[in-house]
Wavefront OBJ file of the C-alpha trace (Angstrom):
o trace
v 0.000 0.000 0.000
v 2.756 2.466 0.880
v 5.041 1.507 -1.982
v 3.973 4.757 -3.691
v 5.566 6.806 -0.904
v 8.988 5.146 -1.038
v 11.445 4.358 -3.814
v 11.548 0.567 -3.757
v 9.637 -2.509 -2.675
v 12.460 -3.251 -0.255
v 11.837 0.039 1.540
v 8.123 -0.742 1.672
v 8.895 -4.155 3.161
v 11.153 -2.572 5.785
v 8.412 -0.112 6.735
v 5.901 -2.953 6.969
v 8.236 -4.957 9.180
v 8.945 -2.000 11.448
v 5.220 -1.207 11.658
v 4.295 -4.698 12.795
v 7.223 -4.736 15.201
v 5.992 -1.540 16.856
v 2.415 -2.833 16.990
v 3.498 -6.107 18.590
v 5.591 -4.239 21.167
v 2.570 -2.084 22.008
v 0.234 -5.076 22.265
v 2.544 -6.740 24.798
v 1.658 -4.016 27.284
v -1.104 -4.904 29.735
v -3.180 -1.820 29.063
v -2.945 -1.970 25.263
v -6.305 -1.274 23.643
v -6.713 -0.676 19.930
v -10.240 -0.040 18.730
v -9.491 0.309 15.026
v -6.540 -1.856 13.978
v -6.563 -0.671 10.382
v -6.333 2.993 11.330
v -3.686 2.227 13.948
v -1.520 0.332 11.436
v -1.852 3.115 8.855
v -0.918 5.761 11.414
v 2.180 3.873 12.541
v 3.276 3.249 8.930
v 2.763 6.888 7.908
v 4.719 8.072 10.944
v 7.609 5.785 10.003
v 7.538 7.136 6.434
v 7.503 10.720 7.707
v 10.464 9.982 9.980
v 12.397 8.608 7.011
v 11.551 11.682 4.951
v 12.778 13.932 7.743
v 16.052 12.018 7.836
v 16.423 12.460 4.069
v 15.037 16.030 3.976
v 12.379 14.906 1.493
v 9.026 16.566 0.983
v 5.865 14.464 1.297
v 4.496 13.225 -1.985
v 1.364 14.848 -3.368
v -0.465 11.549 -2.899
v 0.055 11.533 0.862
v -1.081 15.149 1.137
v -4.250 14.242 -0.741
v -4.776 11.149 1.387
v -4.492 13.214 4.566
v -6.555 16.052 3.077
v -3.838 18.648 3.636
l 1 2 3 4 5 6 7 8 9 10 11 12 13 14 15 16 17 18 19 20 21 22 23 24 25 26 27 28 29 30 31 32 33 34 35 36 37 38 39 40 41 42 43 44 45 46 47 48 49 50 51 52 53 54 55 56 57 58 59 60 61 62 63 64 65 66 67 68 69 70
């Protein structure tokens, strides 16, 4: 899904792996409650992408701005 925001499928796979890693770490906590898993996964993935862009000094793609209604 987020392959359009990165350069390669490998980057998309890394983001996916990091997303699920962060979700699993959160779910291990006793008080972890997620009401909408889909929205939670998308938020984590987009935050990881934004962090990578900040590291690379890249601007968000037009597609992500449209998706977020910015």
